[in-house]
C-alpha positions in Angstrom: -14.3 -19.3 -11.8 -17.2 -17.5 -10.0 -20.7 -19.2 -9.4 -23.5 -17.9 -7.2 -24.7 -20.1 -5.0 -27.7 -18.5 -3.9 -29.7 -14.8 -5.7 -27.2 -13.1 -2.8 -24.3 -15.6 -2.5 -21.3 -15.8 -4.5 -18.3 -18.3 -4.2 -15.4 -17.2 -6.4 -12.2 -19.8 -6.7 -8.7 -19.3 -8.5 -5.5 -20.9 -8.2 -1.8 -20.7 -10.2 0.9 -23.0 -10.1 4.0 -21.3 -10.7 7.7 -23.1 -11.5 11.1 -21.6 -11.6 13.8 -22.7 -12.9 17.4 -21.0 -12.3 20.6 -21.3 -13.3 24.0 -19.2 -12.5 27.3 -18.7 -12.7 28.6 -16.4 -10.1 32.1 -17.5 -10.7 32.4 -20.6 -8.8 30.9 -22.8 -11.7 27.4 -23.0 -13.0 24.5 -23.6 -10.5 21.0 -24.4 -10.8 17.9 -25.3 -8.7 14.0 -25.7 -9.3 11.2 -24.1 -7.4 7.7 -24.9 -7.4 4.8 -23.1 -5.6 0.9 -23.1 -5.4 -1.0 -20.2 -4.9 -4.7 -20.6 -4.0 -7.5 -17.9 -3.7 -11.1 -18.3 -1.9 -13.9 -15.9 -1.6 -17.3 -15.0 -0.6 -19.2 -12.3 -1.6 -23.1 -11.4 -0.3 -25.5 -9.0 -1.0 -27.4 -7.6 1.3 -30.5 -5.6 -0.2 -29.0 -3.1 -2.7 -27.2 -1.4 -0.5 -24.2 -3.2 0.5 -21.8 -6.1 0.5 -20.4 -8.4 2.7 -17.1 -10.2 1.6 -14.3 -12.4 2.8 -11.1 -13.3 1.0 -8.5 -16.3 1.7 -5.5 -15.7 -0.9 -1.4 -16.9 -0.9 1.0 -15.1 -2.9 4.9 -15.3 -3.4 7.9 -13.3 -4.8 11.3 -14.5 -5.7 13.8 -13.5 -3.5 16.7 -11.4 -4.0 20.2 -13.1 -4.4 19.0 -15.9 -7.1 21.7 -14.9 -9.0 24.5 -16.0 -6.3 22.2 -18.8 -4.9 19.8 -20.4 -7.1 18.7 -22.4 -4.0 17.2 -19.4 -2.6 13.4 -20.0 -2.1 10.1 -17.6 -2.5 9.1 -15.4 -0.4 5.5 -16.2 0.7 2.6 -14.5 2.3 -1.2 -16.0 3.1 -3.9 -13.2 3.3 -7.3 -12.7 4.9 -9.3 -9.8 4.3 -12.9 -9.4 5.2 -15.6 -6.1 5.1 -18.2 -4.2 3.9 -18.7 -2.3 1.5 -21.9 0.6 1.1 -23.7 2.7 -1.6 -26.3 4.3 -0.4 -27.5 8.1 -1.6 -24.2 9.5 -3.6 -22.0 8.0 -0.5 -19.4 5.3 -1.2 -17.8 3.7 1.9 -16.2 0.6 3.2 -14.2 -1.0 6.0 -12.0 -4.1 6.3 -10.0 -6.4 8.8 -6.9 -7.5 6.9 -4.4 -9.7 7.9 -1.0 -10.9 6.2 1.8 -13.7 7.5 4.7 -13.3 5.8 7.3 -16.4 5.6 11.4 -15.8 5.2 11.2 -11.8 5.7 13.9 -10.3 3.1 14.3 -7.0 4.6 16.0 -4.2 1.7 18.3 -1.5 2.9 17.4 1.5 0.8 20.9 3.3 1.4 22.9 0.0 0.5 20.4 -1.2 -1.7 21.1 -4.7 -0.6 18.9 -7.1 1.1 18.9 -9.3 4.5 17.0 -12.3 5.1 15.3 -13.0 8.3 12.4 -14.5 9.5 8.8 -14.4 9.6 6.5 -11.3 10.3 2.8 -10.1 10.3 0.8 -7.1 9.3 -2.8 -7.1 10.8 -5.3 -3.5 10.7 -7.7 -1.8 9.1 -8.9 0.1 6.3 -11.5 2.6 5.9 -12.5 3.9 2.8 -15.0 7.3 1.9 -16.1 9.1 -1.6 -19.3 11.2 -0.8 -20.6 14.2 -2.5 -22.3 16.4 0.2 -24.6 18.8 -1.7 -24.0 19.8 -5.5 -20.7 21.9 -4.5 -18.5 19.6 -2.7 -17.2 16.3 -2.8 -15.1 14.4 -0.2 -12.6 11.6 -0.4 -10.9 9.9 2.4 -8.7 6.7 2.9 -7.0 5.5 6.0 -4.9 2.3 6.6 -4.1 1.4 10.2 -1.4 -1.2 10.7 0.4 -3.4 13.3 3.3 -4.6 11.0 5.5 -6.7 13.2 8.5 -9.4 13.1 7.3 -12.8 14.9 10.6 -14.5 14.5 13.5 -12.5 13.0 17.5 -11.9 13.8 19.3 -9.6 11.8 23.4 -10.3 10.1 24.4 -7.9 13.2 23.0 -10.6 15.8 19.9 -8.2 16.6 16.9 -10.1 17.8 14.0 -8.0 16.3 11.4 -10.4 17.4 8.3 -8.3 18.4 9.4 -5.5 17.6 7.1 -3.3 14.4 8.8 -4.1 10.7 11.2 -1.5 9.2 9.5 1.2 7.5 6.1 0.6 8.0 4.0 3.3 9.3 1.6 2.9 12.1 -1.0 4.4 10.1 -1.2 6.4 6.5 -4.0 8.4 5.3 -5.2 10.8 2.9 -8.2 13.4 3.3 -9.1 15.6 0.6 -12.0 18.3 -0.4 -13.0 19.6 -3.9 -15.2 22.5 -4.1 -16.7 23.1 -7.6 -19.6 22.5 -9.9 -20.7 19.2 -11.1 -19.9 19.8 -14.6 -16.3 20.7 -13.5 -15.7 23.3 -15.6 -13.9 24.8 -12.1 -12.7 23.1 -9.2 -10.8 24.0 -5.4 -9.3 20.8 -4.0 -7.5 21.0 -0.5 -5.9 18.0 0.8 -4.0 16.3 3.6 -1.5 13.3 3.4 -0.4 11.9 7.0 2.7 9.3 7.9 2.2 7.8 11.3 5.2 6.6 13.6 7.3 4.2 11.8 10.8 2.3 12.5 13.6 3.6 10.0 15.4 0.7 8.5 18.7 -1.3 10.2 17.8 1.4 13.7 16.3 -1.3 16.5 14.5 1.0 19.2 14.2 4.0 16.9 10.6 5.6 16.1 10.3 8.3 14.1 7.5 10.4 14.9 4.0 11.0 12.8 3.6 13.8 10.2 1.2 15.4 8.1 1.4 17.5 4.4 -1.2 19.7 3.5 -1.9 20.5 -0.2 -3.9 23.0 -2.5 -4.6 23.0 -6.0 -7.2 24.9 -8.5 -8.8 23.6 -11.6 -9.9 26.2 -14.7 -11.1 25.1 -18.3 -12.0 27.6 -20.5 -12.5 26.0 -23.8 -10.1 24.4 -25.0 -7.7 25.3 -22.4 -7.4 23.4 -19.0 -4.9 25.4 -16.2 -4.0 23.8 -13.1 -2.3 25.7 -10.4 -1.1 23.3 -6.9 0.9 23.8 -3.8 2.2 21.2 -2.2 3.4 20.6 1.0 1.6 24.3 2.1 3.5 25.0 5.3 6.9 24.1 4.2 7.0 21.0 7.0 10.5 19.5 7.0 10.2 15.6 7.2 12.2 12.9 5.9 11.4 11.2 3.0 13.8 8.3 3.6 15.7 7.1 7.0 17.8 4.2 7.3 21.1 3.4 9.0 21.5 7.0 10.1 21.1 8.3 6.7 18.6 11.0 6.0 16.9 12.3 3.0 14.6 15.4 3.0 11.4 15.5 1.9 10.4 17.7 -0.6 9.8 21.2 0.7 7.1 23.8 -0.3 6.5 23.5 -4.3 4.4 25.3 -6.7 3.5 23.5 -9.6 1.4 24.7 -12.9 -0.4 22.7 -15.2 -1.8 23.8 -19.0 -3.4 21.5 -21.3 -4.9 22.3 -24.7 -7.2 20.2 -26.5 -7.0 20.3 -30.4 -10.7 19.8 -32.2 
């Protein structure tokens, strides 16, 4: 439901009631259990004249934990999410900034190597998000988005007995971001784009006390349209930077090296 409380203030209310019944025969006889959960959502939006909006939301979400086939009594993983921020649109510049926090119960880390989950305690993620979309004159278009995230376990003991309380959540970077600049006419017949994405330090799965360093990748691409034919040529990881796409429990999967790609599209008319 959405309703305007005043000319500038809007209230939104919502919610769900979910009930899940699971029956399983894992080899020791039939097992069954039922879980129900209520997930509300409340939001406020305030219009500041015609250039910006202030907003705040509170919501609850959930997902089914892994392992219910063996044990249907395993409950939901739940999270309370809080966010407030401002969105502005002034003379071709769209910008937004938001503060967020998410409190997770029954945290369940997932090992990307063994593909097995492990049950644990609570965690908290909080930080700030920034976004920008702006046209600098007739020829340059700028994009950018960054998230700074402080993610820590509040109460967590691993199956091996390691206490992770107060430590960083596995495989969650302290920041991620991307910036891009596109040069070309507004008509869009051709363009050249340079971009960079960055990944901040993070703790790899099942390696307590280890923190991988930050890294950044640079990419280039060019686009050209000639009547019914559209051509695109790009280079990803321009400087052939070596980085881990995945690291967990001492295993490392390397990231993609410098890659050249091309795309040809033909439009039938």
